[in-house]
C-alpha positions in Angstrom: 99.3 76.7 109.5 101.7 79.7 109.8 102.7 82.7 108.0 106.2 82.1 106.5 107.7 85.4 107.6 106.6 85.7 111.2 106.9 82.5 113.0 106.0 83.9 116.4 102.4 84.2 115.2 100.4 81.4 113.8 97.3 81.7 111.5 94.6 79.1 111.9 91.3 78.7 110.0 88.2 78.6 112.2 85.5 77.1 110.1 82.0 78.7 110.1 78.8 78.1 108.2 79.2 75.9 105.1 82.5 77.2 103.7 83.7 80.3 105.6 87.1 80.6 107.2 87.4 83.0 110.1 91.2 83.5 110.2 92.7 83.6 113.7 96.1 85.1 114.2 97.4 83.9 117.5 100.4 83.6 119.8 100.5 81.7 123.1 98.0 83.8 125.0 96.1 86.2 122.7 94.5 86.2 119.3 92.9 88.4 116.6 90.2 87.3 114.2 89.3 88.4 110.7 85.7 88.6 109.6 83.9 86.7 112.4 80.5 86.0 110.8 79.7 83.7 113.7 80.8 84.1 117.3 80.3 80.6 118.5 83.2 78.8 116.8 85.5 81.7 117.7 84.5 81.6 121.4 84.9 77.8 121.4 88.4 78.1 119.8 89.4 80.7 122.4 88.1 78.6 125.3 89.8 75.4 124.0 93.1 77.1 123.5 92.9 79.5 126.5 93.2 82.6 124.3 92.1 86.1 124.9 90.6 87.9 121.9 92.5 91.2 121.4 91.0 92.7 118.3 88.7 92.1 115.3 89.5 92.9 111.7 86.6 93.4 109.2 87.0 93.5 105.4 83.5 94.3 104.3 79.9 94.6 105.5 78.3 91.3 104.5 76.6 89.4 107.4 78.7 86.3 107.1 81.8 88.5 107.9 80.2 90.7 110.6 77.4 88.7 112.3 79.5 87.5 115.2 80.9 90.9 116.3 78.3 91.7 118.9 78.5 88.4 120.7 82.3 88.6 120.7 82.2 92.0 122.3 80.0 90.7 125.1 82.7 88.2 126.0 85.6 90.5 125.2 84.4 94.1 125.8 86.4 97.2 124.9 88.6 95.5 122.3 89.2 97.4 119.0 87.2 96.6 115.9 89.0 97.6 112.7 87.2 98.0 109.5 86.3 100.0 106.4 84.7 103.4 106.1 81.2 102.1 106.3 79.1 103.7 109.0 76.5 100.9 108.7 78.9 98.6 110.5 78.4 100.5 113.7 80.6 98.2 115.9 83.8 99.5 114.1 85.9 101.6 116.4 88.8 102.3 114.0 87.8 103.1 110.4 90.5 102.5 107.8 91.2 103.8 104.3 93.8 103.2 101.6 97.4 103.3 102.9 96.4 103.5 106.5 98.7 101.5 108.8 97.5 99.1 111.5 99.8 97.9 114.2 99.1 95.0 116.6 102.1 95.4 119.0 101.3 92.4 121.1 101.8 90.3 118.0 104.6 92.3 116.5 102.5 92.7 113.4 101.9 95.6 111.1 99.4 95.8 108.2 98.9 98.3 105.5 95.3 98.8 104.3 94.3 98.4 100.7 90.9 99.6 99.4 89.7 97.0 96.9 86.1 97.7 95.8 84.2 95.4 93.5 82.6 92.7 95.6 81.3 95.5 97.8 82.1 99.2 97.6 83.5 99.3 101.2 85.8 96.3 100.8 89.3 96.6 102.2 92.2 94.2 102.6 95.0 93.9 105.2 98.5 93.3 104.0 101.6 92.5 106.1 104.6 90.3 106.3 102.4 87.4 107.5 100.1 87.6 104.5 97.1 89.2 102.8 93.7 89.0 104.3 91.4 89.8 101.4 87.9 88.7 102.4 85.8 88.0 99.3 87.8 89.8 96.6 90.5 87.3 95.6 89.7 83.7 96.0 91.9 80.7 95.0 91.3 80.2 91.3 88.5 82.8 91.4 87.2 86.2 92.6 84.2 87.6 94.3 80.9 88.3 92.7 80.2 91.9 91.9 77.3 92.7 94.3 78.0 96.5 94.4 81.0 97.4 92.3 81.8 97.4 88.6 83.9 95.0 86.6 86.4 97.9 86.1 86.6 98.4 89.9 87.2 94.7 90.5 89.8 94.5 87.7 91.7 97.4 89.3 91.4 95.9 92.8 92.8 92.5 91.7 95.6 94.3 89.9 96.5 96.0 93.2 96.6 92.7 94.9 98.7 90.9 92.2 101.3 93.7 92.4 102.2 92.4 95.9 105.3 90.1 96.3 104.8 86.7 94.6 105.3 84.8 97.9 102.5 86.7 99.7 100.2 84.3 101.4 96.6 84.8 100.4 94.0 84.3 103.2 90.6 84.6 101.6 87.4 83.9 103.4 85.8 81.0 101.7 86.7 77.4 100.6 85.5 77.9 97.1 88.6 76.4 95.4 87.2 73.2 93.8 84.2 75.0 92.4 86.4 77.8 91.1 88.8 75.3 89.5 85.8 73.7 87.6 85.1 77.0 86.0 88.8 77.8 85.4 89.0 74.5 83.5 86.3 75.6 81.2 88.0 79.0 80.5 91.5 77.6 80.1 91.4 73.8 79.8 95.0 73.4 78.7 96.6 75.3 81.6 99.0 72.6 83.0 99.5 74.6 86.2 95.7 74.5 86.7 95.6 70.8 86.0 98.3 70.1 88.6 96.6 72.4 91.1 93.3 70.6 90.7 95.0 67.3 91.5 96.6 68.8 94.6 93.5 70.7 95.8 91.3 67.6 95.3 93.5 65.6 97.6 93.4 68.3 100.2 89.6 68.4 100.2 89.3 64.6 100.3 91.2 64.8 103.6 89.1 67.8 104.7 92.2 70.0 104.7 91.9 73.6 103.6 93.3 74.6 100.2 94.2 77.9 101.8 96.2 80.0 102.2 97.2 80.3 98.5 99.8 82.8 97.3 100.1 85.4 94.6 102.5 83.3 92.5 100.1 80.4 92.4 97.1 82.6 91.6 98.9 84.2 88.7 99.4 80.7 87.3 95.9 79.2 87.9 93.3 82.0 88.4 91.5 82.9 85.2 90.5 86.3 86.5 94.2 87.2 86.8 95.0 85.7 83.3 92.9 87.9 81.0 95.9 88.2 78.6 96.1 84.4 78.1 95.5 83.6 74.4 93.6 80.4 75.2 91.4 82.1 77.8 90.6 85.1 75.5 89.7 82.8 72.7 87.3 80.7 74.9 85.7 83.8 76.4 85.2 85.3 73.0 83.5 82.1 71.8 81.3 82.1 74.9 80.0 85.6 74.2 80.2 85.4 70.4 82.2 88.6 70.0 85.8 89.8 69.8 87.3 91.1 73.0 89.4 94.3 72.7 91.0 94.6 76.1 91.9 92.7 79.2 89.2 94.7 81.1 86.6 93.6 78.5 87.8 90.0 78.9 87.5 90.2 82.6 84.0 91.6 82.5 82.8 88.9 80.1 84.6 86.2 82.2 82.9 87.4 85.4 79.5 87.3 83.6 80.3 83.8 82.4 81.2 82.6 85.9 78.0 84.1 87.3 76.0 81.9 85.0 78.2 78.9 85.0 
């Protein structure tokens, strides 16, 4: 699995826990991992492929994204750990904010940092030519739960991501696609793009193949949380709450609450 715009670097999903993907950006000799919640599968992948870990990228503080850092640093000491402005993640050596730039010269990769609060208040994303690494903010056909942020914050964060080029590859951190599609069907059952996507994604999962990465264009077509101006969706959300919705933001907030209880 590769990023379309930088063929010298490949992106592979290292599976962890029940549904996490630890994204591994690699060349022939070195690699970088994003959100290593568990060190064991990363260490095994490095050993099997004779790779040296060069850096760790963190999107937010949840344990299933940070739990493997310490063990990785035992095997690969002194490598940089990039992450958000959250002092509770004490392993971070380079703390990043909105519009900061991150360069990984050994991979010829550059990323810009986007602050995207909502799922958590510290959440950031990494955007570059190879794609968008967005943790638990934007999922395929869904978005993250609001553990710390407000609906308005998440709505604004998603708008920031969907303003990226349509062909941007979206590397999110969980294989939630089929469950997200089930809810999306309830919200917008006549969306033909969603119907087609369900067929494709189902075949992928039957073969135990990831549905990810997605891309911004696809998500704008199938993701209900990015479609709060869809007449059908607004009608169904209004019926669910028994009230008239007066804005896209209000639709988003009610849609997120519906999903939480779906």
